[in-house]
N, C-alpha and C positions, 0 to 999 in steps of 0.2 A: 534249719531251724526255722526261719522265716515262713519257709513254703507250708512247712508241718503246722505251725501255729497258724498260718491263713486257712488250712483244710479244716482245722478243728473249729476255727470261726465261723466258716462255712456251714459246717455241719449243724453248729448251733443255730444259726440264722434259721437254717430248714425245718429245723427240729425245735421249737418254742416249746416250754413246757405246757402240759396238757392239765391244766388245774381243773377242779372239780369233776373229775373223772371216776365212774365206778371202776376200781381195780378187779380183775379177775385172780384170785389167790389158789393156787395150788400147793399144797402143803406135802412134801416125802414125806413117809411114815418111818420112823426109824423101827427096825426089828432088835428087841432087845432079848437077851440070852441069861440062862442060870447060869451057876458056876460048874454046871456040868456038860456046859456049851452046848445046850438045846435052846430053841427058839420059846421065847415065852407067848404063847399064844392068848392066853388072857390077856397080858399086859399091851399086845398088837390091839386087840380089841379095844379096849379102853382108849388107847390114842386115837385110834381112829372115829370112835364116838367123839371124842371131846374134839378132836380138828373137825369134824362135820360140824358139831354143835357151836363152835364158834365161828362158824360161816366160812370156812374154808373148804376146798376140795380135797379129800387125800389120794394121795399117788402111792401104791405100792409096787413092791418088785422095782425099785428104782434105786441107783448108787446109795443111795442113803439108807436102804433096807436090805445093804450086803447082797443085791441080786447074782453078783458076780462069784459069790462064796457059798450062797445057799443051794443045795440040790433041787434035782427038778419035782421031788416030792414036797420038800417044805417050800418052794415056790408054788403049789399049786394049794398046799395048805394056807398060805400068805394071801392068795386070790379067793380062796373060798372065806375067810375072814372079810375080807372088803365086801364080798357078794351078803355074808348074813347079815351086815348092818342095815341092809334094804335102803342105802343113801347112794347116790353117785360119787363115783370114784374113777380114776385112771389108774393105769396099769403098764409096768413095763415089758416089752414082747422081748425077750430075752433069749438067744439062741445060741449062744457060744460055744458051748461044750456040746450039744447035740450033732450026733450024725446024720447024715441023709443030704436031700438037696435043700440048701440053705433057702431060698427063697421058699420052697414049699413048707419049710418048718416056722418061718416068719408068719406064713398066713393061717398056718395051724393053731400057732400059739396066739397070734392076734383074734383068730374066729374066737376061740375059747373064753378070750377075756370078754368079746362082744356077749358070748352067750351068758356069762355072768353078769352083765350089765354094763361093764367097765368101757372106758374108750382106751384103746391099746396107745402106748407109746414105742415108736419103733426104735428099739435101744440098738445102741451102735454094735458091731460086731468086727472080728478079724476079717471074716468075708465080706462084708461090707465096706470094709477100709482098702480092701484088696484090690476092689476094681475102680476102675478110672471113672473120673465123675459124670461121665454121660451113662455110662452103664449101672452107676450108682443111681441118678436120678430115674433111669428106667426103672429100677426096682421098686422105687415110690410109686411112680405108673402102673405097674403090675400089681402092686397092694392095693391101688385104689380100685381095681376091678370087681375086686372082692370085700372090702372093707368099707362099709360106708362113712365111717368117720373116725379119722387118726390123727395123732400129733406127732410130728418129726422130732430129730434130737440130733444136735448138733453139741458133741461133749469134748473138751480137750484134754489132750495127752498128760494133762497135770493130775488128771482125775485116773485113767485108765489108759495103758499104751496102746488100747487099739481104738481111742478116741479120734474123731474126725472133723474138723472145720472145713465147710464147703466154701467155695470162692461165691464172690457174691452173683458171678453170673450163674452157677447151680443154685444159689440160693433163689434168684430171680423167675427160674424153672421150676421150681418148687412149688413156687405161689399160682402156678398155672396149673394144681391138683385141684379141683373144688375139694374132694374128699379128704385133704390135709388143711385140718381148720386152724392148725396153729403149730409153733415149732419152738422147741426148748432150746435156747442157746445159752452155751457154757463154755465159754472161750476165756471168762474173767476179762476181757476187754471190751470198755466204754465204747472206744472207736470203732469195733466191729460190729457192735451191738447197734450204737446209733446209725450207721450205714445201713443196718438191715430194716431198722425202722424207716430211713429215709426211704427206700423202694419200697416196704410195704406200704406207708402213707401213698405214694404215687401208683401203684399198681393195684392193691387190694385191701382196701382200708378195715375190711371185717376181719382179716387175719391178725390173730392172736401170737404176738412175738413173747414167748416167756422167758424173762430171764432166769437164767441160772447162775448169775454173777452174784456169789453171795459177798462179793469183797465191794458191791455198789449196789446196794438194794434200793437204791434212791432210782434209780433207772424209771421207776414207775412215773417218775415226774414227767418223762419224754414220751409215754405211751406206751411203756412194756407192760404185758402184766408180768404173772411170776410163777415158776415153778423151783422151789427150793428147798434146799436139805435145812437151811438156817432156821427156816420158818416151823420147823419140827422142833426146834428148842424152845417155842414160845407161840403156838398158833394162835393164843388169845391176843397177846401182845401185837402181831401181824394184823390179825382182823381189826383190831381196834385203829391201828394205825391207817390202815385202808380207808375205815370210815371217816376218820378225821381230814383224809385228803380228799374225799368225795363230797365233804359238806365243807370245805374252805377252811378248816379250823386248824389255827398256827401252832397248836401241838403237835400235829405231826412231825413235825421238823425236830424236835426235842426226843419224841418216842423212836423216830426212824436213826438219829444219832445214837441211840442207846444200843438200839438193837445192832448198829452197824459196829459200835466198839466191840460188842460180842462176835459179831461175824469175823474180822479183823484178828482176834485172837482165836477162833475155833479155826478158821480156815489156813493159818499157817502153815508152811510148810513142815511134813509131809502134808498135802493136802488131804490125801483118804483118812488121815487121822480125826478127821473133824467129828467123823461116827463116834469115837469112843469120848470126844469132848461134848456128844448130846447125850450121851448116857450119863456121862457126870452131870450134867446141868440138869437133866431131869428128876436124876436121884437127890439132887439139891433139892428140887420142887416138891418133893414128895410125890412124884407118879410113877416112878418105879423102884422097885426093890433093889437090884444089884444094877451097878454100872459096869459090868465085866462086857468086852466088846466079843464079837464072833471070835472063835478060838483061834483063826487064821488073819484077824483083824490088825491094824497098826495099834500101838496103845498110846495113851498121854501118859505124863507124868503123873502120877497124884497129886503132885504139888499143884498143879493146875486149879484145883479145886477153889484156891484163894481168889484168884483173878476171877473165875466163874461165879464165884459167890459175890465179888462186887459188882460184876456186868448184872446180876439178876438183880440186886438191890437198884441199880441205877434205872433198869428198866421199870421195876415196879414205881418206884419213884415218878419217872416220866408217864405211866399207866394213870398217876393219881394226881395228873397235874390239875389246876382249876384255872378258869377262865378269869384273866383279871383286866 
């Protein structure tokens, strides 16, 4: 126990809080569904515009957008919707059920995202997980020969069974790929993220480590940026929180705590059900008409609405705090 505590303290010493830092916020977009199980593209476009207007960059075809449950044609429609806004976005390059050479498919999907004006996020896959770490790193090196800018993605198995978290040695190798300008890290482990931040600071300071830890959204205090599903619940509150951090406003902490209360509840096991929680929350906010999840998605109980309503009230109170 003493050795573990000593390591954590050593990490904290290497990583002091980075105050008054502009935070790069990317928010995953929830795809909503009507009662017939079809994606609501009008609500998708509205959520894209609201996210961009708040100051965050939208991310489509990610886990929050049920990318693994959408058909190829539905993913194309989502990508078209993001392109139609005329604003910057990132998009998951997802290949899970496609047939053919996996690397060629990754390159094709990523190239299509670039052509539409987005930055690809190389989404995990069963094929990528099956490779040894050196070969997996080699895949990213090959992608870099064809794609001018992309984001990597570490995703824990609590989200999807084909998720993968790299060793620190492999992570260090990934930082040597200049075309990879960032990496989303979703292990839900503070320690794993602190370790990566320490290496990032040592090796490549301009690299963006995007926290995907919805249970520790304050990782931005130590230098992480974020690509979160939780921010889809309330992008305006996240954007305000980020502004308060950049300006040194102490109200950051009250709003962050309110948002984390929501995250702890929405991302409880089974974790993938957070997407239904997001729909329930957005309906409470009057942002969507139906809180139906994807027909194959995991549902939350209807009684969650009472807790979500309390979380919303707490967030709105924190947003309206006055300086004293």
